[in-house]
C-alpha positions as CSV (number, residue, x, y, z in Angstrom):
1,M,-237.8,33.6,-91.0
2,D,-238.2,36.6,-93.5
3,K,-234.5,37.4,-92.8
4,Q,-233.6,34.0,-92.8
5,R,-235.1,34.2,-96.7
6,S,-233.5,37.3,-97.4
7,A,-230.0,35.6,-96.3
8,E,-230.9,32.9,-98.5
9,I,-231.6,35.1,-101.4
10,K,-228.3,37.6,-100.9
11,V,-225.9,34.0,-100.2
12,G,-227.8,33.5,-104.2
13,I,-227.7,36.3,-105.8
14,V,-223.8,36.2,-104.7
15,T,-223.0,32.6,-105.9
16,I,-224.7,33.8,-109.2
17,A,-222.8,36.4,-109.7
18,G,-219.6,34.4,-108.5
19,I,-220.8,31.5,-111.7
20,V,-221.1,34.4,-113.6
21,L,-218.2,36.0,-113.5
22,L,-215.9,32.8,-113.3
23,I,-217.3,32.1,-117.1
24,V,-216.7,35.3,-117.8
25,G,-213.0,34.9,-116.9
26,V,-212.7,32.2,-118.3
27,L,-214.2,32.7,-121.9
28,L,-211.7,36.2,-121.7
29,G,-208.8,34.0,-120.6
30,K,-209.4,31.9,-123.5
31,G,-209.7,35.1,-125.6
32,F,-213.6,35.6,-126.6
33,S,-214.5,38.8,-127.5
34,F,-218.0,40.4,-126.8
35,S,-217.8,43.1,-129.2
36,V,-220.5,44.1,-131.8
37,S,-218.9,43.5,-134.8
38,P,-215.1,41.9,-134.1
39,N,-212.9,42.3,-137.0
40,M,-211.5,38.6,-138.6
41,I,-207.8,38.4,-139.8
42,K,-205.8,35.0,-140.9
43,M,-202.0,34.4,-141.0
44,K,-200.7,31.7,-142.6
45,F,-197.2,30.4,-140.2
46,P,-195.2,27.2,-142.0
47,N,-196.1,25.2,-139.1
48,S,-198.2,25.7,-136.3
49,G,-195.6,26.5,-132.6
50,G,-198.7,24.5,-130.5
51,I,-200.6,27.6,-131.2
52,E,-204.4,26.5,-130.3
53,N,-208.3,28.2,-130.1
54,G,-208.4,30.8,-127.8
55,A,-204.9,31.8,-127.7
56,P,-204.9,35.7,-127.4
57,V,-203.4,37.8,-130.0
58,F,-201.4,40.7,-129.6
59,V,-200.5,44.2,-131.4
60,N,-197.7,45.8,-130.4
61,G,-197.4,44.2,-126.8
62,L,-201.4,45.2,-126.0
63,K,-204.2,42.5,-126.6
64,R,-206.4,43.0,-129.3
65,G,-207.9,39.5,-130.0
66,A,-207.8,35.8,-129.8
67,V,-207.1,33.2,-132.2
68,S,-210.3,31.3,-133.7
69,S,-209.2,28.7,-135.6
70,V,-206.0,26.7,-136.8
71,E,-206.0,25.1,-140.2
72,N,-203.6,22.7,-142.3
73,T,-203.2,23.3,-145.8
74,E,-201.1,22.1,-148.2
75,Q,-200.0,25.9,-148.1
76,G,-198.9,25.8,-144.7
77,I,-201.0,26.9,-141.1
78,I,-203.2,29.1,-141.1
79,V,-204.2,31.4,-138.3
80,S,-207.9,32.9,-138.1
81,A,-208.3,35.3,-135.5
82,Q,-211.3,37.8,-134.0
83,M,-209.7,41.4,-133.2
84,D,-210.8,44.1,-131.7
85,N,-209.2,47.3,-134.6
86,I,-207.3,46.4,-137.4
87,S,-207.1,49.9,-138.7
88,D,-203.5,50.3,-137.3
89,I,-202.0,47.2,-139.4
90,K,-201.0,47.6,-142.6
91,K,-200.9,45.2,-145.6
92,D,-196.7,45.4,-144.8
93,A,-197.6,43.7,-141.2
94,S,-195.7,40.1,-139.9
95,A,-196.2,37.4,-136.9
96,K,-194.7,35.6,-134.6
97,I,-195.3,32.7,-132.0
98,L,-194.6,33.1,-129.2
99,M,-194.4,31.8,-125.5
100,L,-197.3,33.0,-123.1
101,E,-195.5,32.3,-120.2
102,L,-193.0,30.7,-118.8
103,T,-194.7,27.9,-118.1
104,G,-196.4,27.0,-121.1
105,G,-198.9,28.7,-123.5
106,K,-198.6,30.4,-126.4
107,K,-199.7,34.0,-128.2
108,I,-199.8,35.4,-131.5
109,E,-197.2,38.8,-131.6
110,I,-198.0,40.9,-133.8
111,N,-196.3,43.6,-135.6
112,P,-198.4,46.3,-137.7
113,G,-196.3,47.1,-140.4
114,Q,-195.9,51.2,-141.5
115,Q,-196.0,51.1,-145.2
116,G,-199.6,50.9,-147.2
117,S,-203.2,50.6,-146.3
118,A,-204.6,48.6,-143.5
119,I,-205.8,45.4,-144.4
120,S,-208.8,43.6,-144.5
121,S,-210.3,40.3,-143.4
122,S,-209.0,38.9,-147.0
123,D,-205.6,40.1,-146.4
124,M,-202.9,37.4,-145.2
125,I,-200.3,38.2,-142.4
126,I,-197.2,36.3,-143.6
127,G,-195.8,35.1,-140.2
128,F,-193.3,32.8,-138.4
129,A,-192.9,30.4,-135.8
130,S,-189.6,31.6,-133.1
131,A,-187.6,28.8,-131.1
132,D,-189.3,28.1,-127.5
133,A,-187.5,26.7,-124.1
134,T,-188.7,23.1,-125.5
135,Q,-186.9,23.4,-128.9
136,L,-183.8,25.2,-127.7
137,I,-183.8,21.6,-125.5
138,A,-184.2,19.6,-128.4
139,D,-181.4,21.3,-130.1
140,V,-179.9,20.7,-127.0
141,G,-180.2,17.4,-127.3
142,D,-179.2,17.2,-130.6
143,V,-176.0,18.6,-130.5
144,A,-175.6,16.6,-127.2
145,A,-173.2,13.5,-129.5
146,D,-171.3,16.3,-130.9
147,A,-170.6,17.5,-127.6
148,K,-168.9,14.7,-126.1
149,R,-167.1,13.8,-129.0
150,L,-165.3,17.6,-128.9
151,V,-164.9,16.3,-125.2
152,R,-163.4,13.0,-126.6
153,R,-161.2,14.5,-128.5
154,L,-160.4,17.1,-126.3
155,D,-159.3,15.0,-123.8
156,T,-157.1,13.1,-126.0
157,I,-155.9,16.2,-127.1
158,S,-154.9,17.5,-123.7
159,G,-152.8,14.0,-122.9
160,Q,-150.5,14.2,-126.1
161,I,-149.8,18.0,-124.8
162,T,-149.0,16.4,-120.7
163,R,-147.1,13.4,-123.3
164,I,-144.7,15.8,-125.2
165,L,-144.6,18.2,-122.1
166,G,-143.4,15.5,-119.9
167,D,-140.8,14.8,-122.8
168,T,-137.6,16.2,-121.1
169,V,-135.6,15.5,-124.6
170,F,-138.2,17.0,-126.1
171,I,-138.4,20.3,-123.9
172,N,-134.4,20.1,-124.1
173,N,-134.6,20.5,-128.0
174,V,-136.8,23.4,-127.6
175,K,-134.9,25.2,-125.2
176,G,-132.0,24.1,-126.9
177,T,-133.2,25.5,-130.2
178,A,-135.0,28.5,-127.9
179,A,-130.9,29.3,-126.7
180,E,-129.8,29.4,-130.2
181,A,-132.2,31.8,-131.7
182,N,-131.5,34.2,-128.4
183,A,-128.0,33.4,-129.2
184,L,-128.5,34.8,-132.6
185,L,-130.3,37.8,-132.2
186,V,-128.1,38.9,-129.7
187,S,-125.4,38.6,-133.1
188,L,-127.6,40.4,-135.5
189,N,-127.9,42.9,-133.5
190,E,-124.6,43.6,-132.3
191,F,-123.3,43.1,-136.1
192,Y,-126.3,45.9,-136.6
193,N,-125.1,47.9,-134.2
194,A,-121.1,47.4,-135.1
195,N,-121.7,48.1,-139.1
196,K,-124.6,50.6,-138.4
197,G,-123.1,53.4,-139.9
198,T,-121.7,51.1,-143.3
199,L,-124.9,50.1,-143.6
200,Q,-126.3,53.5,-143.6
201,S,-123.8,54.6,-145.7
202,T,-124.6,52.0,-148.2
203,I,-128.2,52.7,-148.5
204,S,-127.0,56.3,-149.2
205,Q,-125.4,55.2,-152.4
206,L,-127.8,52.7,-153.2
207,K,-130.3,55.5,-153.7
208,S,-127.5,57.6,-155.2
209,L,-126.5,55.3,-157.5
210,T,-129.9,54.5,-158.3
211,D,-130.8,58.3,-159.2
212,D,-127.8,58.5,-161.1
213,V,-128.9,55.2,-163.4
214,R,-132.4,56.9,-162.8
215,N,-130.8,60.0,-165.1
216,A,-128.9,58.3,-167.2
217,V,-132.0,56.4,-168.3
218,N,-134.4,59.6,-168.5
219,T,-131.4,61.7,-170.9
220,N,-130.4,58.8,-172.8
221,E,-134.4,57.6,-174.0
222,P,-134.4,59.8,-176.8
223,A,-131.2,58.5,-178.5
224,V,-132.2,55.3,-177.3
225,R,-135.7,54.9,-179.0
226,K,-133.5,56.6,-182.5
227,L,-131.4,53.7,-181.5
228,I,-133.7,51.1,-181.5
229,G,-135.8,52.7,-184.7
230,K,-133.0,52.4,-186.8
231,L,-132.4,48.4,-185.4
232,D,-136.1,47.7,-186.0
233,A,-135.7,49.3,-190.5
234,T,-132.2,47.4,-190.2
235,T,-134.0,43.8,-189.0
236,A,-136.5,44.9,-191.4
237,D,-133.8,45.3,-194.0
238,A,-132.4,42.3,-193.0
239,Q,-134.9,40.4,-193.5
240,S,-136.0,41.5,-197.0
241,L,-132.6,40.4,-197.9
242,I,-132.5,36.8,-196.1
243,N,-135.6,36.8,-198.5
244,N,-134.1,37.5,-201.9
245,A,-131.3,35.2,-200.5
246,N,-133.8,32.2,-200.2
247,G,-135.3,33.1,-203.5
248,S,-132.0,33.3,-205.0
249,I,-131.1,29.5,-203.4
250,T,-134.6,28.1,-204.7
251,K,-133.8,29.3,-208.2
252,L,-129.7,27.9,-208.0
253,D,-131.5,24.5,-206.3
254,D,-134.2,24.1,-209.6
255,L,-131.1,25.3,-212.7
256,L,-129.0,22.9,-210.3
257,S,-131.8,20.1,-211.3
258,D,-131.8,20.5,-214.8
259,I,-128.2,20.2,-214.9
260,R,-128.0,17.1,-213.7
261,G,-131.4,15.9,-215.9
262,I,-128.9,17.3,-218.7
263,V,-126.3,15.0,-217.2
264,Q,-128.5,12.2,-216.1
265,D,-129.6,12.3,-220.1
266,I,-125.7,12.5,-221.5
267,K,-125.1,9.3,-219.7
268,K,-127.9,7.7,-220.6
269,G,-127.4,8.8,-224.4
270,E,-130.1,10.7,-224.2
271,G,-129.9,13.5,-226.5
272,L,-128.7,15.2,-229.0
273,V,-125.3,15.8,-226.6
274,S,-125.1,12.1,-225.8
275,K,-125.1,11.6,-229.8
276,V,-122.9,14.6,-230.2
277,I,-120.4,13.3,-227.6
278,Y,-120.7,9.0,-227.4
279,D,-122.0,8.5,-231.3
280,K,-119.3,8.7,-233.9
281,K,-121.2,8.6,-236.9
282,T,-123.1,11.5,-235.4
283,A,-120.0,13.6,-234.9
284,Q,-118.5,12.7,-238.8
285,R,-121.6,13.7,-239.8
286,L,-121.7,17.1,-237.3
287,D,-118.3,17.6,-238.6
288,S,-119.1,17.0,-243.0
289,V,-121.7,19.6,-241.8
290,L,-119.3,22.1,-239.8
291,N,-116.5,21.8,-242.6
292,S,-119.3,22.2,-245.8
293,L,-121.0,24.6,-244.4
294,G,-117.1,26.5,-243.8
295,T,-116.5,25.9,-247.4
296,F,-119.5,27.5,-248.8
297,V,-118.6,30.8,-246.1
298,D,-115.3,31.2,-247.8
299,Q,-117.3,30.6,-251.4
300,V,-119.3,33.5,-250.5
301,K,-116.3,35.3,-249.2
302,E,-115.0,35.4,-252.4
303,H,-117.3,35.0,-255.3
304,G,-120.5,36.6,-253.6
305,I,-123.7,35.2,-254.1
306,N,-125.8,35.6,-257.2
307,T,-129.5,34.9,-256.9
308,N,-132.3,34.9,-259.0
309,I,-135.4,36.0,-257.9
310,R,-139.0,35.5,-259.9
311,I,-141.7,37.7,-258.8
312,G,-145.6,37.0,-260.4
313,T,-144.7,33.8,-262.7
314,R,-143.0,30.6,-262.3
315,P,-140.3,29.5,-264.1
């Protein structure tokens, strides 16, 4: 009886221990930590990437903690995690959401960084979610339609190429063109071989001629520069002469305009000249004045001039 009870007690102890171990294993698998003072860190992601509470957090491939909460905010997804130790995680650390296993599950991999001091619970680690197999499958589904259109176009192109290759006229034309091109190349090769020496001599002569021209230019460059300077001076003098001629022509135009005006006045009967030419009375008066003036001059020559000058008083 005592042995039976002792066996039952042992079975109960083993059963309780198994249950406790099972619960502890489940808690550990979910990422719960039994440390006395776990460290809290926060990470910000553009999307959750399928991360859930209890997901493990790794630092350089070693499990260091577990996700405690996932919050959706206006700034993005804020993930909080309990960590055993954060002394080696720097302020330039980064985080990434990855697949835990091929069968499923997610994890967070933290790159601890290298610069700056260690982070605190108030610091925010910037992270991103990498594409997993499901995302890749979705992307493949998105490009499937484009792939189908590409295959159809390739099939159409293949059919066109097959149709072209099956056209005997086109193939014969291509062959004929290739044969003519080959014959042309053969002719050019024969021409080059036959005239190789002449071509080389011509090239040598051209090189010599080029050297002679260069030497001539270098030798006559001062004289050419002097000639160009004289041409510039001559051009300046010619320009000045042209300007003076333009001024003289302008003055001559003004004189011709004045003469033209005088002629017009004479034709219209205006002015003294017109009256002298066309008015008989004015001509007679002018003739009388000239005769009187001539008589006066003759008398002055013959008798002189008798002048009576009174200074200071009136007669």
